[in-house]
C-alpha positions in Angstrom: -57.6 -49.0 -63.1 -54.1 -48.2 -64.2 -51.2 -50.4 -63.3 -47.7 -49.3 -62.3 -44.4 -51.3 -62.5 -42.1 -50.8 -59.6 -38.4 -51.7 -59.7 -36.1 -51.6 -56.7 -32.8 -49.9 -57.8 -31.1 -49.1 -54.4 -30.4 -51.2 -51.4 -32.4 -51.2 -48.2 -29.3 -51.6 -46.1 -28.8 -48.8 -43.6 -32.4 -47.6 -44.1 -35.0 -47.1 -41.4 -37.1 -50.1 -40.5 -40.2 -48.5 -41.8 -38.7 -48.2 -45.3 -37.6 -51.8 -45.2 -41.1 -52.9 -44.3 -42.6 -50.7 -47.0 -40.4 -52.4 -49.6 -41.4 -55.8 -48.4 -45.1 -54.8 -48.3 -44.7 -53.8 -52.0 -43.2 -57.3 -52.7 -39.6 -56.1 -53.2 -36.9 -58.1 -51.7 -33.9 -57.8 -54.0 -32.3 -55.1 -56.1 -33.6 -55.1 -59.7 -36.7 -57.0 -58.7 -39.8 -55.8 -60.5 -43.4 -56.0 -59.4 -46.7 -54.7 -60.8 -49.5 -53.2 -58.7 -52.8 -51.5 -59.3 -52.3 -47.7 -59.0 -54.4 -47.2 -55.8 -53.9 -44.4 -53.4 -52.4 -46.8 -50.8 -49.8 -48.1 -53.3 -48.9 -44.6 -54.5 -48.4 -43.5 -50.9 -46.1 -46.4 -50.2 -44.1 -45.7 -53.4 -43.8 -42.0 -52.4 -42.2 -43.0 -49.1 -39.5 -45.1 -50.7 -39.3 -43.2 -54.0 -35.5 -42.7 -53.6 -35.1 -46.5 -53.6 -37.3 -47.4 -56.5 -38.2 -46.6 -60.1 -41.8 -46.4 -61.2 -43.3 -46.6 -64.6 -46.9 -46.7 -65.8 -48.0 -49.9 -67.6 -50.4 -49.5 -70.5 
């Protein structure tokens, strides 16, 4: 399965609690932090919900 690299680029301050929890569930706690996950449907859905706070790239 493909992997994706997710980088937090915007702050979670003044965001709804749901978005804060989604970032933490993805493993993101600080700006410019990068994590890698398998590109499952669940992860893609989480990234879609906080897409305005993160950058996503596919890892080969």
